[in-house]
ROGU-380440 format. One record per residue (C-alpha): residue number from 1; residue in one letter; x, y, z. Coordinates in steps of 0.1 Angstrom, whole numbers, plus 2048, in hexadecimal, padded with zeros to 3 digits. Example, Ala and Ser with C-alpha at 12.3 -4.5 7.8 and 13.67 -1.06 7.14 Angstrom:
+-------+------+------+-------+-----+
! filum ! pase ! east ! north !  up !
+-------+------+------+-------+-----+
!     1 !    A !  87B !   7D3 ! 84E !
!     2 !    S !  889 !   7F5 ! 847 !
+-------+------+------+-------+-----+
This chain:
+-------+------+------+-------+-----+
! filum ! pase ! east ! north !  up !
+-------+------+------+-------+-----+
!     1 !    M !  E2D !   BA4 ! CB3 !
!     2 !    D !  E34 !   B80 ! CBC !
!     3 !    I !  E3E !   B78 ! CE0 !
!     4 !    V !  E57 !   B5E ! CED !
!     5 !    Q !  E53 !   B53 ! D11 !
!     6 !    H !  E59 !   B36 ! D28 !
!     7 !    S !  E39 !   B23 ! D30 !
!     8 !    T !  E38 !   AFF ! D3A !
!     9 !    D !  E12 !   AFD ! D39 !
!    10 !    K !  E0E !   B0C ! D17 !
!    11 !    Y !  E2B !   AF8 ! D09 !
!    12 !    D !  E1B !   AD7 ! D16 !
!    13 !    Q !  DF9 !   AE1 ! D09 !
!    14 !    F !  E08 !   AE9 ! CE7 !
!    15 !    C !  E19 !   AC6 ! CE6 !
!    16 !    L !  DF8 !   AB5 ! CEF !
!    17 !    Q !  DE5 !   AC9 ! CD5 !
!    18 !    H !  DFE !   AC0 ! CB9 !
!    19 !    A !  E09 !   A9E ! CC6 !
!    20 !    D !  E04 !   A8E ! CA3 !
!    21 !    K !  E1F !   AA5 ! C94 !
!    22 !    I !  E38 !   AAE ! CAF !
!    23 !    P !  E57 !   A98 ! CB1 !
!    24 !    V !  E5C !   A83 ! CD0 !
!    25 !    F !  E7B !   A97 ! CDA !
!    26 !    F !  E65 !   AB5 ! CE1 !
!    27 !    Q !  E4B !   AA3 ! CF6 !
!    28 !    P !  E48 !   AAC ! D1B !
!    29 !    W !  E4F !   A88 ! D26 !
!    30 !    W !  E6F !   A88 ! D13 !
!    31 !    L !  E7B !   AA8 ! D22 !
!    32 !    E !  E71 !   A9C ! D45 !
!    33 !    A !  E85 !   A7C ! D41 !
!    34 !    L !  EA4 !   A91 ! D3A !
!    35 !    A !  E9F !   AAA ! D56 !
!    36 !    G !  EBE !   A9D ! D68 !
!    37 !    C !  ED4 !   AA6 ! D4B !
!    38 !    G !  ECF !   ACB ! D4C !
!    39 !    K !  EB5 !   AE7 ! D4C !
!    40 !    V !  E9A !   AEA ! D32 !
!    41 !    E !  E87 !   B0A ! D2B !
!    42 !    K !  E66 !   B02 ! D19 !
!    43 !    L !  E63 !   B21 ! D03 !
!    44 !    I !  E44 !   B28 ! CEF !
!    45 !    F !  E3D !   B40 ! CD2 !
!    46 !    Q !  E1C !   B51 ! CD3 !
!    47 !    T !  E0B !   B6E ! CC1 !
!    48 !    K !  E01 !   B8E ! CD3 !
!    49 !    S !  DDE !   B80 ! CD6 !
!    50 !    G !  DEC !   B62 ! CE9 !
!    51 !    E !  DEA !   B47 ! CCE !
!    52 !    V !  E08 !   B2E ! CD1 !
!    53 !    F !  E17 !   B25 ! CAF !
!    54 !    G !  E37 !   B15 ! CB9 !
!    55 !    I !  E4E !   B07 ! CD4 !
!    56 !    W !  E73 !   B04 ! CDC !
!    57 !    P !  E81 !   AEF ! CF8 !
!    58 !    V !  EA3 !   B00 ! D00 !
!    59 !    F !  EBA !   AE8 ! D13 !
!    60 !    Q !  ED5 !   AF8 ! D28 !
!    61 !    K !  EF3 !   AE9 ! D3A !
!    62 !    Q !  F09 !   AF8 ! D55 !
!    63 !    K !  F2B !   AEE ! D63 !
!    64 !    Y !  F46 !   B01 ! D76 !
!    65 !    G !  F32 !   B21 ! D71 !
!    66 !    F !  F30 !   B1E ! D4B !
!    67 !    R !  F0F !   B1A ! D39 !
!    68 !    W !  F07 !   B0E ! D16 !
!    69 !    N !  EE8 !   B04 ! D03 !
!    70 !    T !  EE9 !   AE3 ! CF1 !
!    71 !    L !  ED6 !   AC3 ! CE9 !
!    72 !    P !  ECD !   AAB ! D06 !
!    73 !    P !  EDB !   A88 ! D04 !
!    74 !    Y !  ECA !   A72 ! CEA !
!    75 !    T !  EB8 !   A90 ! CDB !
!    76 !    P !  EC3 !   A93 ! CB7 !
!    77 !    V !  EAE !   AB1 ! CAE !
!    78 !    S !  E9E !   ACE ! CC0 !
!    79 !    G !  E9B !   AF3 ! CB9 !
!    80 !    P !  E7B !   B05 ! CB0 !
!    81 !    W !  E5C !   AF2 ! CA6 !
!    82 !    L !  E43 !   B08 ! C94 !
!    83 !    I !  E21 !   B02 ! C85 !
!    84 !    S !  E2E !   B16 ! C68 !
!    85 !    A !  E4E !   B29 ! C60 !
!    86 !    P !  E45 !   B4E ! C65 !
!    87 !    E !  E55 !   B6A ! C52 !
!    88 !    N !  E64 !   B78 ! C72 !
!    89 !    A !  E77 !   B58 ! C79 !
!    90 !    P !  E98 !   B6B ! C7D !
!    91 !    A !  E89 !   B81 ! C98 !
!    92 !    L !  E7B !   B63 ! CAA !
!    93 !    I !  E9C !   B51 ! CAB !
!    94 !    K !  EAE !   B71 ! CB5 !
!    95 !    S !  E95 !   B76 ! CD1 !
!    96 !    V !  E9C !   B53 ! CDF !
!    97 !    A !  EC2 !   B56 ! CDC !
!    98 !    A !  EC0 !   B78 ! CEE !
!    99 !    R !  EB2 !   B66 ! D0C !
!   100 !    F !  ED4 !   B55 ! D11 !
!   101 !    P !  EEE !   B6F ! D0B !
!   102 !    W !  F07 !   B60 ! D24 !
!   103 !    V !  F0A !   B3D ! D15 !
!   104 !    L !  F2B !   B31 ! D07 !
!   105 !    Y !  F19 !   B22 ! CE9 !
!   106 !    F !  EF6 !   B1A ! CDD !
!   107 !    L !  EF2 !   AFA ! CC8 !
!   108 !    T !  ED3 !   AEA ! CB9 !
!   109 !    H !  EC9 !   AD2 ! C9D !
!   110 !    S !  EA8 !   ADC ! C8E !
!   111 !    F !  E8E !   AC8 ! C7C !
!   112 !    Q !  E7F !   AE7 ! C6C !
!   113 !    G !  E9F !   AFB ! C69 !
!   114 !    L !  EA3 !   AF5 ! C43 !
!   115 !    S !  E85 !   B0A ! C3C !
!   116 !    F !  E95 !   B29 ! C4B !
!   117 !    R !  EBA !   B24 ! C4B !
!   118 !    N !  EC0 !   B48 ! C43 !
!   119 !    A !  EAD !   B51 ! C63 !
!   120 !    W !  EC6 !   B3E ! C78 !
!   121 !    E !  EE3 !   B4F ! C67 !
!   122 !    S !  ED2 !   B71 ! C6B !
!   123 !    A !  ECF !   B6A ! C90 !
!   124 !    G !  EF5 !   B65 ! C93 !
!   125 !    F !  EF6 !   B3F ! C90 !
!   126 !    E !  F0E !   B2B ! C7B !
!   127 !    T !  EFC !   B10 ! C68 !
!   128 !    E !  F04 !   AF0 ! C56 !
!   129 !    L !  EF2 !   AD2 ! C48 !
!   130 !    R !  EF2 !   AB1 ! C5B !
!   131 !    Y !  EE3 !   A91 ! C4E !
!   132 !    T !  ECF !   A73 ! C5A !
!   133 !    Y !  EC1 !   A56 ! C46 !
!   134 !    Q !  E9C !   A4E ! C44 !
!   135 !    L !  E84 !   A35 ! C37 !
!   136 !    P !  E60 !   A40 ! C2C !
!   137 !    R !  E40 !   A35 ! C3B !
!   138 !    V !  E33 !   A16 ! C27 !
!   139 !    K !  E17 !   9FD ! C2A !
!   140 !    E !  E2B !   9DD ! C2A !
!   141 !    A !  E4F !   9D7 ! C38 !
!   142 !    E !  E57 !   9C4 ! C18 !
!   143 !    D !  E53 !   9E4 ! C05 !
!   144 !    L !  E73 !   9EF ! C17 !
!   145 !    Y !  E85 !   9CE ! C18 !
!   146 !    H !  E88 !   9CB ! BF3 !
!   147 !    L !  E9B !   9ED ! BF4 !
!   148 !    F !  EB6 !   9DF ! C0A !
!   149 !    Q !  ED7 !   9D7 ! BF9 !
!   150 !    P !  EDB !   9B2 ! BF1 !
!   151 !    N !  EF7 !   9AD ! C0A !
!   152 !    T !  EE2 !   9BE ! C25 !
!   153 !    R !  EC5 !   9A6 ! C1F !
!   154 !    S !  EDD !   988 ! C1F !
!   155 !    R !  EEC !   992 ! C40 !
!   156 !    I !  ECA !   997 ! C50 !
!   157 !    R !  EC0 !   974 ! C45 !
!   158 !    K !  EE1 !   967 ! C54 !
!   159 !    A !  EDB !   979 ! C75 !
!   160 !    A !  EB7 !   96C ! C77 !
!   161 !    Q !  EC4 !   948 ! C76 !
!   162 !    L !  EDC !   94F ! C93 !
!   163 !    L !  EC9 !   968 ! CA9 !
!   164 !    E !  EA8 !   96E ! CBB !
!   165 !    V !  E9B !   992 ! CBF !
!   166 !    R !  E89 !   99A ! CDF !
!   167 !    A !  E7A !   9B9 ! CEE !
!   168 !    E !  E88 !   9C1 ! D10 !
!   169 !    Q !  E73 !   9D0 ! D2C !
!   170 !    N !  E91 !   9D8 ! D43 !
!   171 !    L !  EB6 !   9E1 ! D3E !
!   172 !    D !  EC6 !   9C7 ! D55 !
!   173 !    R !  ED6 !   9B3 ! D39 !
!   174 !    F !  EDB !   9CF ! D20 !
!   175 !    L !  EED !   9E9 ! D36 !
!   176 !    P !  F0F !   9D7 ! D38 !
!   177 !    L !  F10 !   9D4 ! D12 !
!   178 !    Y !  F05 !   9F8 ! D0E !
!   179 !    I !  F21 !   A04 ! D26 !
!   180 !    R !  F3C !   9EE ! D17 !
!   181 !    H !  F33 !   9F8 ! CF3 !
!   182 !    A !  F33 !   A1D ! CFC !
!   183 !    K !  F54 !   A1B ! D0E !
!   184 !    E !  F63 !   A09 ! CF0 !
!   185 !    R !  F59 !   A27 ! CDB !
!   186 !    N !  F65 !   A40 ! CF5 !
!   187 !    I !  F42 !   A50 ! CF7 !
!   188 !    F !  F37 !   A43 ! D1A !
!   189 !    T !  F2C !   A5D ! D33 !
!   190 !    N !  F18 !   A58 ! D53 !
!   191 !    Q !  F00 !   A73 ! D48 !
!   192 !    H !  EF8 !   A61 ! D28 !
!   193 !    L !  EF3 !   A40 ! D3C !
!   194 !    S !  EDA !   A52 ! D53 !
!   195 !    A !  EC8 !   A62 ! D36 !
!   196 !    F !  EC5 !   A41 ! D24 !
!   197 !    K !  EB7 !   A30 ! D43 !
!   198 !    A !  E9D !   A4C ! D47 !
!   199 !    L !  E93 !   A4C ! D23 !
!   200 !    F !  E90 !   A26 ! D22 !
!   201 !    E !  E78 !   A27 ! D3F !
!   202 !    A !  E64 !   A45 ! D32 !
!   203 !    G !  E62 !   A36 ! D0F !
!   204 !    L !  E53 !   A16 ! D1C !
!   205 !    T !  E3B !   A28 ! D32 !
!   206 !    Q !  E2F !   A3E ! D15 !
!   207 !    N !  E2F !   A21 ! CFD !
!   208 !    Q !  E47 !   A35 ! CE7 !
!   209 !    G !  E67 !   A21 ! CEC !
!   210 !    A !  E75 !   9FE ! CE9 !
!   211 !    L !  E95 !   9EB ! CEF !
!   212 !    W !  E9B !   9CE ! CD7 !
!   213 !    C !  EB7 !   9B6 ! CDE !
!   214 !    A !  EC6 !   999 ! CCA !
!   215 !    Y !  ED0 !   978 ! CDC !
!   216 !    D !  EE2 !   95A ! CCE !
!   217 !    R !  ED9 !   936 ! CD4 !
!   218 !    Q !  EEC !   936 ! CF5 !
!   219 !    D !  ED7 !   954 ! D00 !
!   220 !    T !  EF5 !   96B ! CFE !
!   221 !    L !  EEC !   98F ! CF9 !
!   222 !    V !  EFC !   999 ! CD8 !
!   223 !    A !  EEE !   9BC ! CD0 !
!   224 !    G !  ED2 !   9D4 ! CD8 !
!   225 !    I !  EC1 !   9F3 ! CCB !
!   226 !    F !  EAB !   A0D ! CDC !
!   227 !    A !  E91 !   A1F ! CC7 !
!   228 !    V !  E77 !   A3A ! CCE !
!   229 !    W !  E5B !   A47 ! CBA !
!   230 !    D !  E40 !   A61 ! CB6 !
!   231 !    Q !  E21 !   A61 ! CA0 !
!   232 !    Q !  E36 !   A67 ! C81 !
!   233 !    Q !  E56 !   A52 ! C82 !
!   234 !    M !  E6D !   A3B ! C96 !
!   235 !    Y !  E90 !   A44 ! C9F !
!   236 !    I !  EAE !   A2E ! CA9 !
!   237 !    L !  EC1 !   A3E ! CC5 !
!   238 !    V !  ED7 !   A23 ! CD4 !
!   239 !    T !  EE9 !   A06 ! CC3 !
!   240 !    S !  F00 !   9F0 ! CD8 !
!   241 !    M !  F11 !   9CF ! CCD !
!   242 !    D !  F2A !   9B6 ! CDA !
!   243 !    R !  F47 !   9B7 ! CC2 !
!   244 !    D !  F4F !   993 ! CC9 !
!   245 !    F !  F30 !   98A ! CB6 !
!   246 !    R !  F34 !   9A3 ! C9A !
!   247 !    E !  F31 !   988 ! C7F !
!   248 !    Y !  F0D !   981 ! C8A !
!   249 !    Q !  F02 !   9A2 ! C7A !
!   250 !    A !  EEB !   9A9 ! C97 !
!   251 !    P !  EE7 !   9CE ! C91 !
!   252 !    R !  ED8 !   9C8 ! C6E !
!   253 !    L !  EBF !   9AF ! C7C !
!   254 !    L !  EB5 !   9C7 ! C97 !
!   255 !    L !  EB1 !   9E4 ! C80 !
!   256 !    W !  E9B !   9CE ! C69 !
!   257 !    H !  E86 !   9C4 ! C87 !
!   258 !    A !  E82 !   9E9 ! C91 !
!   259 !    I !  E79 !   9F3 ! C6D !
!   260 !    Q !  E5D !   9D8 ! C6D !
!   261 !    Q !  E50 !   9E5 ! C8E !
!   262 !    A !  E4F !   A09 ! C7F !
!   263 !    V !  E3C !   9FD ! C61 !
!   264 !    K !  E23 !   9EB ! C78 !
!   265 !    Q !  E1D !   A0C ! C8A !
!   266 !    G !  E1A !   A20 ! C6A !
!   267 !    L !  E3A !   A33 ! C70 !
!   268 !    A !  E57 !   A40 ! C5B !
!   269 !    F !  E79 !   A35 ! C67 !
!   270 !    D !  E98 !   A4A ! C70 !
!   271 !    F !  EB9 !   A39 ! C76 !
!   272 !    E !  EC3 !   A59 ! C88 !
!   273 !    G !  EE6 !   A5E ! C7C !
!   274 !    G !  EFB !   A5D ! C5C !
!   275 !    N !  F14 !   A79 ! C5E !
!   276 !    V !  F31 !   A61 ! C62 !
!   277 !    P !  F37 !   A52 ! C3F !
!   278 !    G !  F3A !   A2E ! C4A !
!   279 !    I !  F19 !   A30 ! C5E !
!   280 !    G !  F08 !   A42 ! C41 !
!   281 !    S !  F10 !   A27 ! C28 !
!   282 !    F !  F04 !   A0D ! C41 !
!   283 !    F !  EE2 !   A1E ! C44 !
!   284 !    A !  EE1 !   A23 ! C1F !
!   285 !    S !  EE4 !   9FE ! C1A !
!   286 !    F !  EC0 !   9FC ! C28 !
!   287 !    G !  EB4 !   A11 ! C0C !
!   288 !    A !  EB1 !   A30 ! C22 !
!   289 !    T !  EB2 !   A53 ! C14 !
!   290 !    K !  ECB !   A6C ! C1F !
!   291 !    T !  EB7 !   A88 ! C30 !
!   292 !    P !  EC5 !   AAA ! C3A !
!   293 !    Y !  EBE !   ABE ! C5A !
!   294 !    L !  ECD !   ADE ! C67 !
!   295 !    R !  EE8 !   AE3 ! C81 !
!   296 !    A !  EE9 !   B06 ! C8F !
!   297 !    M !  F02 !   B13 ! CA8 !
!   298 !    R !  F0B !   B35 ! CB7 !
!   299 !    Y !  F2B !   B3B ! CCB !
!   300 !    G !  F30 !   B53 ! CE8 !
!   301 !    N !  F52 !   B5E ! CDA !
!   302 !    K !  F6E !   B53 ! CC2 !
!   303 !    I !  F82 !   B41 ! CDD !
!   304 !    W !  F65 !   B2C ! CE7 !
!   305 !    R !  F5E !   B24 ! CC3 !
!   306 !    R !  F81 !   B15 ! CC0 !
!   307 !    V !  F7C !   B01 ! CDF !
!   308 !    V !  F5B !   AF2 ! CD3 !
!   309 !    K !  F68 !   AEB ! CB1 !
!   310 !    R !  F87 !   AD9 ! CBF !
!   311 !    A !  F71 !   AC4 ! CD6 !
!   312 !    E !  F5B !   ABA ! CB8 !
!   313 !    L !  F79 !   AAF ! CA4 !
!   314 !    L !  F84 !   A99 ! CC1 !
!   315 !    K !  F61 !   A8A ! CC4 !
!   316 !    N !  F5E !   A83 ! C9F !
!   317 !    S !  F80 !   A71 ! C9F !
!   318 !    V !  F6F !   A54 ! CB2 !
!   319 !    P !  F6A !   A37 ! C9A !
!   320 !    P !  F46 !   A2E ! C92 !
!   321 !    S !  F35 !   A10 ! CA1 !
!   322 !    A !  F3C !   9EF ! C90 !
!   323 !    T !  F20 !   9E5 ! C78 !
+-------+------+------+-------+-----+
């Protein structure tokens, strides 16, 4: 019988052993950077003989005496990460969920969930497909550039004539733009700000993150994007822009810059998003492929299900960022 237990040491050892495969969002340094946002239980799956074959970092938040399991800030996917999908996947998921019987809801977005969607549903979770947009690993950036829609290429060329892209080593100039842009979209929270600061510093320290900013000829900050990567692909997690300079097309130039950096590092590229139609079509203009992943959620009761669904409707009513 397989065993599920909390073990920081075994979790970290497993991540080190499989560092070439495990996504950045599961890595110990990522979880440590987000320690101020909630409690993380580093769960491992192991056989009766003690061989670890999977992990699951379960993030829990608590407020006013209520508890729920969800995704940490800037962490688009989590859930179980297994060397292989075992036949007893439903039992494994149930055993993890049973560790948190008191939570109001349990939410995760899983990389590997598509392979055993039925297992989630058998464990009492509701599931649905979500989508991101991705570009494959290629040898030369031009192999991707020719896939861009003509108007995307022309706007990138226009932006390149007006703007300079620079890598930033601190957040002094970028943070005011980040805060202003988030408030314009009604998505600003102090917790997300703290998380972004921590992930920026940790990403630079680990050489797994970068902030690229676009400046005009007067050295005015026009836009910036923050990306992280593992040994498989690069992900765009933050995009902020000054709407007064929207005609400069800075986000397209910055994304093209990030794509070139990913190619240099031998990585695939994930725009990390695309469920909003306008944003999805924007990413598709770069020749990106719509790629599904699984959202799984279990509610404590019907009342709390209605509360969460209502909150999601309000959140999704926020207009997407200008592109």
